[in-house]
N, C-alpha and C positions, 0 to 999 in steps of 0.2 A: 861697773867692773863686768865684761862680759860674764856667763856660766857655762859650762860646755859639763856632759856626760859624754864618759866613753864605756861603751858596754861588750864587751867579747865573748866569745863562747872557742873552747879550743879543747884537744883530749892530746896531744902532742906540745904544747904550749907556745907553740908559734904565734897564735892569737891571742894573747896575751901578751907576750915580747911586740909582738905592734901596737896592744890597745897602750902599752907601757910608754913606748916609746913615743906616739901620739899627747899620751896624758902630762910628761915630760915638757913636751914643745908646748904643748897648752902652756903649765907654769910660766914657762921662762915667758911667755909673752905674754902675760900678766892676768890671764885667765884663770878665776876659780873654774877648778872641774874637779868632778866626780868619778871614777872609776870601779865597775862594776862588773861581777858575774852573771852573765846573762838570765841563768836559770833563779837569781837570787834579784833581779830586776824586773818591775813592773811599770811596761808600754809607758801608763798614763806617769812615770816617774817625769818624760820627755816632755814635758805641759810646763816643766817648771826650772828650763834650759836653754837659753837664749841656741848651743851647739848641741846636738845628737850626733853620735858616730857611733857604729856598731861596725864591730871586728867577726864574721861568723866565718868560720869552715862549712866546705863542704863536702860531706859525708857518701861518699863510694859512688853511685853514679848520679851523683847530681843531686842528693838527700839533704836540705837544709836540716841543724844540728838538733836533734828528737830534745834536749833540753828547752831551747829557743821559741818550739812550733806554738807554744798561747801566748810568749810578745811577738812572734812573730803576725800573726793574725789578731791581736789587739790592737799591734801597730797602723796595719791596714785600717781599722776604726776609726782610729782619733782623727781628730781635727788639729793638724800641727802648723798650721797658715802663719807662715811670720818668723818661724823656726828654718835655721838651717842646718842641711843635715851634709853625711857624708859616709862612705863608706870602706871600708878599707878590710883585706881577708889576705890569706895563704892559702895556697892549694897545691896542689899537686898535680906538676903539669903530664905526668902518666895517665891519666884519665883524660886527656885530651880534650874532646866535647861536653864535658862536663866540667873543665876545668874552671875551679872557682866560682860558680854557676849563682852559689847562696850569695855572693857578693854584689850581682844583678837583680837577685829576689828582690834583698832586702831594699837595694835603692826602686826598686817599684813598689815597692810596700812605703817607702815614705813618701814619696811623687804621689800616690793615693791619700795619701793624709797631709796634704796639699804642702809639704816640708819645701823647701826651695834646696836645690840640689850647692853650695857652696865649694864645691872641686871637684872635678872628675873622679870618680871610683878608682882603686885602685886595687890591683890583684898581684898578691906576692907568690914568686911559687917558693913553698919551703919556709925554709928559716931567712928574717931579713939579712940581707948583707948588706954592707956600705952605701952601695947604689939607691938600696931599697930606703935605707935611715935616711939618706940626701932627700929623696921622694915623700918619704913620708912628714918628713918636715915641713917641707914646700907645700903641702897638701892641709897641712893643719894649718900655717901661715894664711893662705888662701878663706879657709875655712875662717878664720878672725877677720881675718879684713874683712869677706860676703855681710858678717855681722856685724861689721859698722863700730 
């Protein structure tokens, strides 16, 4: 059975909702999954799973979550070859060019760590709606398929 870890950072609760949707879909697909908040998670923990998912928020004008900076920096230095990753986050279109840039940053950090992208990054405006939930379910399914 594949193992997954879903790590989220949230202020409004939207990214925790996204993490919950992904976690529930992993469970429905028979994947053993752990969901944790980013400040309570060591990047090293990702070495113990097959699939790694991060759900970050973008703060203000394109900044990463303060409480997730250690995790982010550590992530870039890991060796995650053979691991599948996905990044999905909530943002606010109000910020235009800075919309959800934390998703891009975490995706780049996973690539730097040698992980394989299992599904396209997902960017959700504010709270996940029905279409977003369907997209997150498909995203999770692709990650599981990529993990074989």
